[in-house]
C-alpha positions in Angstrom: -0.3 0.2 0.1 1.7 3.5 -0.6 1.5 6.4 1.6 2.2 9.6 1.1 3.3 12.7 3.4 3.3 16.8 2.9 6.4 18.1 4.4 6.8 22.3 4.4 10.0 24.6 5.6 10.6 28.3 5.4 13.9 29.7 6.0 14.6 33.8 6.4 17.7 35.0 4.5 20.8 36.4 6.8 24.2 37.7 5.4 27.0 35.4 5.8 25.4 32.3 5.2 25.5 29.7 1.9 22.3 29.8 0.5 21.9 25.6 -0.2 18.3 24.3 -1.8 18.6 20.3 -2.6 22.2 19.7 -1.5 23.5 22.4 -4.1 25.1 25.5 -3.5 23.0 28.3 -5.4 25.3 31.6 -5.5 23.5 34.2 -4.0 24.4 37.3 -2.2 22.4 36.1 1.1 21.9 32.2 2.7 19.1 31.6 4.7 19.6 31.1 8.5 18.5 28.6 10.4 20.0 25.7 13.2 21.6 23.5 10.2 22.3 24.7 6.7 19.0 25.4 6.3 18.4 23.7 3.6 14.4 24.5 3.0 13.8 22.0 0.8 15.6 18.9 2.2 13.9 19.6 5.1 10.7 20.1 3.5 11.0 16.7 2.0 12.3 15.0 5.3 8.7 16.2 6.8 7.3 14.6 3.5 8.5 11.4 4.2 8.5 11.6 8.0 4.8 11.6 7.2 4.4 9.2 4.9 6.2 7.4 7.3 3.9 8.1 10.4 6.8 8.9 12.4 6.4 12.5 13.6 8.6 15.6 11.9 11.7 16.8 11.4 12.1 18.4 14.6 11.3 15.5 16.6 14.5 13.6 15.0 17.2 16.2 14.6 15.5 19.4 17.4 17.0 23.0 16.6 18.0 22.7 20.6 20.9 20.1 20.0 24.2 21.4 19.1 24.9 18.2 17.3 23.1 19.5 14.5 24.4 23.1 14.4 25.5 23.9 10.4 24.5 20.0 9.6 24.8 19.0 5.8 20.9 18.7 5.8 21.3 15.8 3.1 22.5 13.7 5.6 19.8 14.4 7.8 17.7 13.6 4.5 19.6 10.0 3.7 19.3 9.6 7.6 15.2 9.8 7.1 15.2 7.7 4.0 17.2 5.2 6.3 14.0 5.2 8.9 11.6 5.1 6.5 12.3 2.4 3.7 11.6 2.8 -0.3 10.6 5.9 -1.7 8.5 5.5 -5.2 8.5 9.6 -5.8 8.7 13.1 -4.6 7.6 16.2 -6.1 8.7 19.6 -4.3 7.9 23.4 -4.6 10.6 25.9 -3.9 9.0 29.4 -3.5 11.8 31.9 -3.9 11.8 35.4 -5.6 15.3 35.4 -6.0 18.0 33.8 -7.0 16.3 32.6 -9.9 16.4 28.3 -9.9 15.6 27.2 -13.6 19.6 27.3 -14.5 20.1 24.8 -10.7 17.1 22.9 -11.4 18.4 20.0 -12.7 21.2 19.7 -10.7 18.9 20.0 -7.0 16.9 17.2 -8.8 19.9 14.9 -9.1 21.2 15.5 -5.7 18.2 14.7 -4.1 16.9 11.7 -6.1 20.9 10.2 -5.7 19.6 10.5 -1.6 16.1 9.1 -2.6 16.9 7.3 -4.7 13.8 7.5 -6.2 12.1 9.9 -9.3 12.2 13.3 -8.1 10.5 16.4 -9.5 11.6 19.7 -8.9 9.3 23.3 -9.7 9.8 26.7 -9.2 7.6 29.8 -8.0 7.9 33.3 -7.1 5.5 34.9 -4.3 4.8 37.4 -7.1 6.0 40.9 -4.9 3.0 39.5 -2.0 4.5 38.0 1.9 7.6 37.4 3.5 8.7 35.1 -0.4 7.5 37.8 -2.3 8.9 40.9 -0.9 12.4 38.7 -0.8 13.2 38.1 2.7 13.2 34.2 2.6 12.2 31.2 1.4 10.0 28.3 1.5 9.5 24.8 0.3 6.9 22.2 -0.2 7.2 18.7 -1.3 4.8 15.8 -1.1 6.5 12.5 -1.2 4.9 8.5 -1.7 6.8 6.0 -0.1 6.2 2.0 -1.8 
């Protein structure tokens, strides 16, 4: 029986940080603030997988109050989650980001996620059309849907 989960994450932009999405560093003047590397896409995918498996959420497994996860590589956290949930059938994800444009990086992001997940991955991007924190360029968000076999 297939099981499906949904994950969402958001982080504010912060100076002096790298912008990492789906394990790929994207050239930009600011990155995202967070306890780990703040990879909103990897976090949303991890939450979707945990939800599909009925295993809680990313904060339960990797609390931001735990110094062990400070500066953590979110793709390594995602790799750990894959080990918990079993076979991943498919992931569909959307990154909400005003700048930079993700089209030049979409294939690299998709390939990076697929290598960790072991399944087909679809990555989309959208802007906030000038509305909300995404539209004002204050941060980024991601939404993912994952299906487990």
